[in-house]
C-alpha positions in Angstrom: 64.1 85.1 105.3 61.6 83.0 103.3 61.0 80.8 106.3 60.4 83.8 108.5 57.9 85.2 106.1 56.1 81.9 106.0 55.9 81.6 109.7 54.7 85.1 110.1 52.1 84.5 107.4 50.8 81.4 109.3 50.6 83.3 112.6 49.1 86.5 111.2 45.5 85.5 111.6 44.4 84.9 115.1 40.8 85.8 115.3 39.8 87.3 118.7 37.1 85.4 120.7 35.6 88.6 121.9 33.4 90.8 119.7 34.9 94.0 121.3 38.4 93.2 119.9 37.4 92.8 116.2 38.7 96.1 115.1 42.0 95.7 117.1 42.3 92.1 115.8 41.7 93.3 112.2 44.4 95.9 112.5 46.9 93.5 114.0 46.1 90.9 111.3 46.6 93.5 108.6 49.9 94.7 110.2 51.2 91.1 110.5 50.3 90.3 106.9 52.0 93.4 105.6 55.1 92.6 107.7 55.2 89.1 106.3 54.8 90.3 102.7 57.5 92.9 103.3 59.9 90.3 104.6 59.1 88.2 101.6 59.7 91.1 99.2 63.0 91.9 100.9 64.1 88.2 100.6 63.4 88.3 96.8 65.2 91.6 96.4 68.2 90.2 98.4 68.4 87.0 96.2 68.1 89.0 93.0 70.8 91.4 94.1 73.1 88.4 95.0 72.6 86.9 91.6 73.0 90.3 89.8 76.4 90.8 91.5 77.7 87.3 90.7 75.9 86.5 87.5 78.9 86.4 85.2 80.9 84.3 87.8 78.1 81.8 88.1 77.7 81.6 84.4 81.4 80.8 83.9 81.3 78.3 86.8 78.5 76.5 85.1 80.4 76.4 81.8 83.6 75.4 83.5 81.8 72.6 85.5 80.2 71.1 82.3 83.5 71.3 80.4 85.5 69.8 83.3 83.1 67.0 83.7 83.0 66.2 79.9 86.8 66.3 79.5 87.5 64.3 82.7 85.1 61.5 81.7 86.5 61.6 78.2 90.1 61.2 79.5 89.0 58.5 81.9 87.6 56.5 79.0 90.7 57.1 76.9 92.9 55.8 79.6 90.6 52.9 80.4 90.5 51.8 76.7 94.2 52.1 76.1 96.3 51.2 79.2 93.8 50.6 81.9 96.2 52.0 84.4 94.3 52.8 87.6 96.9 55.3 88.9 96.3 57.4 85.8 92.5 57.3 86.1 92.4 58.4 89.7 93.1 62.1 89.2 90.4 62.3 86.5 88.0 60.4 88.6 88.6 62.8 91.5 88.0 65.8 89.2 84.9 64.3 87.8 83.6 63.6 91.3 84.4 67.2 92.4 82.6 68.6 89.4 79.5 66.5 90.0 79.4 67.4 93.7 80.0 71.1 93.0 77.2 71.2 90.4 74.8 69.2 92.6 75.2 71.4 95.7 75.0 74.7 93.7 71.7 73.5 92.2 70.5 72.1 95.5 70.8 75.5 97.1 68.8 77.0 94.3 66.2 74.3 94.7 66.0 75.1 98.4 65.3 78.8 97.7 62.6 77.7 95.3 61.1 75.4 97.9 61.2 78.1 100.7 59.6 80.6 98.4 56.8 78.1 97.6 56.2 77.6 101.3 55.4 81.2 101.7 52.6 80.8 99.2 51.5 77.6 100.8 51.1 79.5 104.0 49.1 82.1 102.2 46.7 79.4 100.9 46.4 77.9 104.4 45.3 81.1 106.0 41.7 80.9 107.1 40.7 83.9 105.0 37.0 83.2 105.3 37.2 84.2 109.0 38.5 87.7 108.2 37.1 91.0 107.0 36.8 92.0 103.4 39.8 94.3 103.6 42.1 91.5 104.8 40.6 89.1 102.2 41.7 91.5 99.5 45.2 91.6 101.0 45.4 87.8 100.9 44.1 87.9 97.4 46.9 90.1 96.3 49.4 87.8 98.0 47.9 84.8 96.2 48.0 86.6 92.8 51.7 87.2 93.4 52.2 83.5 93.8 51.5 82.8 90.2 54.9 84.3 89.4 57.6 81.6 90.0 60.8 82.8 91.7 64.1 81.1 91.3 67.8 82.0 91.0 68.0 83.0 87.4 71.5 83.0 86.0 71.9 84.9 82.7 68.2 84.4 81.8 69.1 80.9 80.6 69.5 78.9 83.7 67.4 78.6 86.9 69.3 76.8 89.7 67.3 73.7 90.6 67.6 69.9 90.6 65.9 69.8 87.2 68.6 72.0 85.8 71.3 69.9 87.5 70.0 66.9 85.6 70.1 69.0 82.4 73.7 70.0 83.1 74.6 66.3 83.7 72.8 65.4 80.4 74.7 68.1 78.5 78.0 67.0 80.0 77.4 63.3 79.0 76.3 64.5 75.5 79.5 66.5 75.0 81.5 63.5 76.2 79.6 61.2 73.8 80.4 63.6 70.9 84.1 63.8 71.8 84.3 60.1 72.3 82.6 59.2 69.0 84.8 61.7 67.0 88.1 60.5 68.4 
């Protein structure tokens, strides 16, 4: 939906070459901009309702992923330091790999939503506003003012799904592993 809004925003302004069609062109530009803004608003509402419905599940999955990664790495290092038996390490290596891949893809999808949302505003900045009437320029101005508010999939008010937060989760997992390994 974000991509559709972006494309509609880019295609909204097509200035007519004839002076007779200026009013018709202004109305169609205005309608196209309003339609693009409405699609963007609906996309934000859909993403927010999706997060609201699954917020607790996502929160527990984040906690479970960090704990699984920490305990699996801890157990791998325990086995490697005591017996160095590869057949015992493999299940923990698999669970560690699954936890990392799961956390990466969950955060990658959140990053993609952030990127698509940013493309809508990039399209708004690329619009040749200087060729339009004052009324359309004010509509574009309202769109650009909305761009100052960053949108992301916010889980529990603590966590926004992005690649930066993936790195933070990995850092937290390794920190928990380090604490467990140093206190053993």
